[in-house]
N, C-alpha and C positions, 0 to 999 in steps of 0.2 A: 432499845438498840443494843446490839451486842458489840462490846468494845474489846479490842485485843491489846490495849495499852498496858494492862496489868497481867498479861499472860505469864504463868509461872516460869516458862522457859522461852528463851529467845528462839525465833525460827531459824533453822539452819540456813547458812549462806547459799546463794544460788550455785547450782552445779556448773563448774567450769569445764571446758574441754579436757583439761589436764586431769581433773578429778574423776571424770567419766571414763577414763582410759581403761579402767578395769573391766568395763562392760564388754570389751572386745574379746574376752576369753570365751564368750558364748557364740561367737561367729564361727561357723564351720566353713572352711575353704576347701574347694576341690583341688586336688593335686594333679599335676600333669606328669608326675614321675612315671617312667616306663614300668609296666608290670602292674599298674593299678587298674581300676575298673574301666578306664577309657580304651583299653585294648579290645579290639573287635575279635569275636570268636570266629572260628572257621569250621566248615563241614568238610570232612575228609571222605570222599566216596570210596567204597570198596571196589577194587578192580574186578573181583569175582562177580559182584552184583552188576557192574557195568557190562561185563561180558555176557552174563546171563540175560540181562534185559535186551542187549543188542541182538541176541539170537532168538529170544522168546517172543519179542514184540511182533516180528513178521509172521511167526507161526500162529500167534493168537489171532492176528488179522486174517490169516488164511482160514483158520477154523471158523471165525465169526462170519466171514464171507460165505462159507458153505452153509452155515446155519440160516442166515438171513435171506439167502437166495434160493432156498428150497421152494419148490421141487426142481427148479431149473439146474441146480448144482448136483442133484442126485443122479444115480445111474439112469440113463435114458434121457436126461435133460440136456438142453442145448449148451449149457456151460460146464457140464460135468467133465468132459475130457478136453485137454489133458490136465487141467488145473487140479481138479478134485477127484481124480481117479482112485487114489488110495482109500477114499471114503466108501467105495463100493464094498471093500472088505470090512472096514471099521463099522459100517452100519449093520453088519451081521453080528458083530461082537457086542456092540452097545446099541440097543434098540432106540435109545434116545436120539441117535443120529440116523437111524434107519427108517424104513417105511412104516413099521408098526406104530411108532410115536407120531409120525406125520399123518398117517391115516386116521389115528385116534384123536387128532387135533390136540395133542399134548402141548400145552403152552410153555412148559418148563424149558424146553430146548431153546426156543426163541428168546425167552426172558433172560436166561443166563447169557445168551449171545449178545443181547443188547447191553447188559451190564459189562460185558467184556469191552465194549467200545469205550465206555467211560473210564474203566480201569486202565485200558491201554493208552488212552489220551493222557492220563495222569503220568504214566510211565514215560511217554514221549516227551512231555513237558519237563520231567525231571532230567532226562538225558540232555535235552536242549539247554537247560539251565547250567548243568555241569560243563557242557562243551563251550558255551559262549561266555560264561562268567567264571569258569574255573581257571586256575593258573597253577603252574608247577610249584610243588611244595619244596621249601628249603629243608636243610638237615634238622632244623628245630621244629618242623611241622607248620611253619607259617607260610604265607603267600610270598612268592618271590617278586621282586620289583623289576626284574628283567622282562623284556618282551618275549613272549612265548610263541613259537611257531606251532600252530595246532594242526593235527592230522589224526587219522584213525589210529595209527600206532601210539601216538601220544595219548589219545583218549582212552585206549584200552590198557596200556602197559606202563604208563608213567604215573608216579605218585603225584597226586594233585589235590588242591583244596579249593573250596568255594568260600571266600571270606564274607563277613558281614551279615546283614539281614537277609540278603538273597540266599546265602548259604543255609540259614535257619529255615527259610521257606522251602528250599530244595529238600532238606531233611524231613520236614513236615509232609511234603508231597509223597516222598518215598515211603515214609512210615504209614501214612493213611492208605496208600495203594497196596502195600503189602498186607495190611490188615484186611482189606477188601478181598485180596487174592486168597488169603488163608480162610476167611469166612465162606467164600464161595466154594472152595474145595470141601470144607466140612459140610456145607449144604448139599453138595452133590452126593457125597457119601451117605448122608442122612436120608436123602431122597430114595436111594436104593435100599437102605436098611428098613425104612418104614413102609416100603412098597413090597416087601418080601423078595427083594432082588428081582423084580419083574423084568428089568431090562438087561441084566447081565447073568442071571442065574442059570441060563442054559449053557454057559461056557464050561469047558473042562479047565483044570487047574493051570495047565500050561498057557492056554489062550488068555485066561484071566490075568495071569501075572505079566506076560510079555506083550499082550495086545491091549490091556486095559489099565492095569495098575501102574506099570512103568510109564506109558505115555501120559497118564494123568499127572 
């Protein structure tokens, strides 16, 4: 049997609450002081981006409608006039939108039109989040606590923020959609480059610049 009666040193006395007080130095407490990590971030939408999306979204839907409703939206079709009359000219500038691509059953036109729907839906969601969850920004760039009267002029011309997690979500949606738009534009140009400019190579420089490059 092991005995502790002749242990060379006495056992230390039991730890009391007062002697354990030094252990509190390892406890990390969160602070509620303003300016620390508990402050919510905000997303500040660009007024230029909001104006651009407000104009471009209806135009993209117009373009997508023409693409997905072919041949009824093309010259001679029952839906062509007056909604898609300008495409009678544009179809002769870019054969992707004209009869040559349709007769050849070129699937690129409809494929990029279908992607436009998803891209546009994301932009509409972003605009909706900014409108319904946004609020006027204070001079310090934070969200105001006052009640905001929302309208189209407020949406387009006043400095505003979308606070909290919903603001982060709005920023993610806008960024992802812009990447999709940029990628689709590069894809469109590459399609022409690697096809030997089969759809636009017949144009003169004036038509190419003012009727294809600028509209794109």
